[in-house]
C-alpha positions in Angstrom: -107.9 -33.6 12.9 -104.3 -32.6 13.0 -101.8 -35.2 12.1 -99.9 -34.3 15.2 -102.7 -35.7 17.3 -102.5 -39.2 15.7 -100.5 -41.7 17.6 -98.5 -43.7 15.2 -97.7 -47.3 16.0 -93.9 -47.9 15.8 -93.0 -50.0 12.8 -92.0 -53.6 13.7 -88.3 -54.2 13.1 -87.3 -57.5 11.7 -84.8 -59.2 14.0 -82.1 -61.1 12.3 -80.6 -63.9 14.4 -77.0 -63.2 15.3 -74.5 -65.4 13.5 -72.3 -67.5 15.7 -68.9 -66.0 16.2 -66.2 -67.2 13.8 -63.6 -69.5 15.3 -61.0 -68.4 12.8 -60.1 -65.0 14.2 -57.9 -65.8 17.2 -60.8 -66.8 19.6 -60.0 -69.6 22.0 -61.3 -73.0 21.2 -63.0 -75.1 23.9 -60.8 -77.8 25.4 -61.5 -81.0 23.4 -59.2 -83.2 25.5 -61.2 -86.4 26.4 -61.4 -87.5 30.0 -60.0 -90.8 31.0 -63.6 -92.1 31.4 -64.3 -91.1 27.8 -61.2 -92.8 26.6 -62.1 -96.0 28.5 -65.6 -96.0 27.0 -64.2 -95.6 23.5 -61.5 -98.2 24.1 -64.1 -100.8 25.3 -66.0 -100.2 22.1 -62.9 -101.1 20.1 -61.4 -97.6 19.5 -57.7 -98.5 19.2 -56.6 -94.8 19.2 -58.3 -94.3 22.6 -56.7 -97.5 23.9 -53.3 -96.4 22.7 -53.6 -93.1 24.5 -54.5 -94.9 27.8 -51.5 -97.2 27.5 -49.2 -94.3 26.8 -50.6 -92.4 29.8 -49.9 -95.3 32.2 -46.8 -96.8 30.6 -44.2 -95.2 32.9 -46.0 -96.2 36.1 -46.4 -99.8 35.0 -42.7 -99.9 34.0 -41.6 -98.6 37.4 -43.7 -101.2 39.2 -42.1 -103.9 37.1 -38.7 -102.4 37.6 -39.0 -102.4 41.4 -40.1 -106.0 41.3 -37.4 -107.5 39.1 -34.6 -105.0 39.5 -33.6 -105.2 35.8 -34.5 -102.7 33.1 -34.7 -105.1 30.2 -36.8 -107.6 32.2 -39.0 -104.8 33.4 -39.5 -103.5 29.8 -40.5 -107.0 28.7 -42.9 -107.5 31.6 -44.5 -104.1 30.9 -45.0 -105.0 27.2 -46.6 -108.3 28.3 -48.8 -106.5 30.8 -50.0 -103.9 28.2 -50.8 -106.8 25.8 -53.0 -108.3 28.4 -54.7 -104.9 28.9 -55.4 -104.8 25.2 -56.8 -108.3 25.3 -59.0 -107.7 28.3 -60.0 -104.0 28.2 -63.5 -105.1 27.3 -63.8 -106.9 30.6 -62.8 -103.9 32.7 -65.9 -103.1 34.8 -64.8 -99.9 36.4 -65.2 -101.1 40.0 -61.5 -100.0 40.6 -59.5 -97.3 39.1 -58.0 -98.1 35.7 -54.5 -97.6 37.1 -55.2 -100.1 39.9 -56.5 -102.6 37.4 -53.4 -102.1 35.2 -51.0 -102.4 38.2 -52.7 -105.6 39.2 -52.0 -107.1 35.8 -48.4 -105.8 35.9 -47.9 -107.2 39.4 -49.2 -110.6 38.4 -46.8 -110.6 35.4 -43.9 -109.7 37.6 -44.6 -112.3 40.2 -44.9 -114.9 37.5 -41.6 -113.8 36.0 -39.9 -114.0 39.4 -41.2 -117.5 40.0 -39.9 -118.7 36.7 -36.5 -117.0 37.3 -36.3 -118.7 40.7 -37.0 -122.0 39.1 -34.3 -121.4 36.5 -31.8 -120.5 39.2 -32.7 -123.7 41.1 -32.3 -125.8 38.0 -29.0 -124.1 37.2 -27.6 -124.7 40.8 -28.7 -128.4 40.5 -26.7 -128.7 37.3 -23.7 -126.9 38.8 -23.6 -129.2 41.8 -23.8 -132.2 39.5 -21.0 -130.9 37.3 -23.2 -129.7 34.4 -23.0 -125.9 34.9 -20.5 -123.2 34.3 -21.0 -121.6 37.7 -21.0 -118.1 36.5 -22.9 -115.6 38.6 -25.5 -113.3 37.1 -25.5 -109.6 37.9 -28.6 -107.5 38.5 -29.4 -104.0 37.7 -29.8 -101.7 40.7 -32.9 -100.0 39.3 -34.1 -96.5 40.0 -34.6 -94.6 43.3 -37.3 -95.7 45.7 -38.9 -94.6 48.8 -37.3 -97.5 50.7 -33.8 -96.4 49.5 -34.5 -92.7 50.4 -35.5 -93.7 53.9 -32.1 -95.2 54.4 -30.0 -92.7 52.4 -31.7 -89.5 53.5 -31.4 -86.1 51.9 -28.7 -84.6 54.1 -25.1 -84.2 53.0 -22.6 -86.7 54.3 -18.8 -86.9 54.7 -17.0 -89.1 52.1 -16.8 -92.0 54.5 -20.4 -91.7 55.4 -21.4 -91.6 51.7 -19.5 -94.9 51.1 -21.4 -96.5 54.0 -24.8 -95.2 52.7 -24.0 -96.4 49.2 -23.2 -99.9 50.5 -26.4 -99.9 52.5 -28.4 -98.9 49.4 -26.8 -101.7 47.5 -27.5 -104.2 50.2 -31.1 -103.0 50.5 -31.7 -103.8 46.8 -30.1 -107.2 47.2 -32.2 -107.9 50.4 -35.4 -106.9 48.5 -34.5 -109.3 45.8 -34.1 -112.1 48.3 -37.5 -111.5 49.9 -40.3 -113.8 48.7 -42.2 -112.4 45.6 -45.5 -112.1 47.6 -43.8 -110.0 50.2 -41.8 -108.0 47.7 -45.0 -107.1 45.9 -46.6 -105.5 48.9 -43.5 -103.6 49.8 -43.3 -102.2 46.3 -47.0 -101.2 46.4 -47.0 -99.7 49.9 -43.5 -98.4 50.6 -42.4 -97.4 47.1 -45.6 -96.6 45.2 -47.2 -95.4 48.4 -50.6 -96.9 47.6 -53.2 -97.0 50.4 -54.5 -100.3 51.9 -57.7 -100.3 49.8 -55.8 -99.9 46.6 -53.4 -102.6 47.5 -56.3 -104.8 48.4 -57.7 -104.3 44.9 -54.4 -104.9 43.2 -53.7 -108.1 45.1 -57.3 -109.3 45.4 -57.1 -109.8 49.1 -58.9 -108.3 52.1 -57.5 -105.1 53.7 -56.8 -107.1 56.9 -54.6 -109.5 54.9 -52.8 -106.5 53.4 -51.9 -105.2 56.8 -50.7 -108.5 58.2 -48.8 -109.4 55.0 -47.1 -106.0 55.1 -46.1 -106.5 58.7 -44.5 -109.8 57.8 -42.9 -108.4 54.6 -41.2 -105.7 56.6 -40.0 -108.2 59.1 -38.6 -110.4 56.3 -36.8 -107.4 54.7 -35.4 -106.4 58.1 -34.2 -109.9 58.7 -32.4 -110.0 55.3 -30.8 -106.6 56.1 -29.7 -107.7 59.5 -27.6 -110.5 57.9 -25.4 -107.8 56.5 -25.9 -105.1 59.0 -26.4 -106.8 62.4 -28.8 -105.0 64.7 -27.1 -104.0 67.9 -28.8 -105.0 71.1 
């Protein structure tokens, strides 16, 4: 039999598993940035680094909420610190039923309202002392704060003549003063809706009231603000 007529079986080749590609030669690394949910889970388990990152991510928004409420940068910074301390103390009780930002804003809003009530009490006590001859009678000034949706609605984006700019500036100042004179409960809903532009459901979660209450309270708050503004800028009839 000729060797050429014999069918040879091909030799089996030993397959060596391929080595994973090295990550040290300029190849892109997968994104390892944790999601907010992952940070929350870690924070609830006591991971201080994760909690610190969450606080850093939300700090500016909480500060702006406090600033719109109290119209003073130093007071807003103090309120923000107090609010973040409460977040640290109670992060374990956060149940995830609302967004983390909504939960944090609720804490900040409660701290702001508490601060305003204490400030109102101090002012009342100071006035009582003044009328009884025990006070100096000096008036406290307030910081105008940063821009807001309410202010922009009045000022607008268009250019104005110098005389018009003066009028607009005066109206902006009076708006801030009027907002300060509105009750803290009304002010909170104006800040959440007209400045932070939160929807009714989010406001409901922040204030822990039904959506129907949010709508009716917002209507009353806008009437109260309009009434305060009309004392300075009478509405022509």
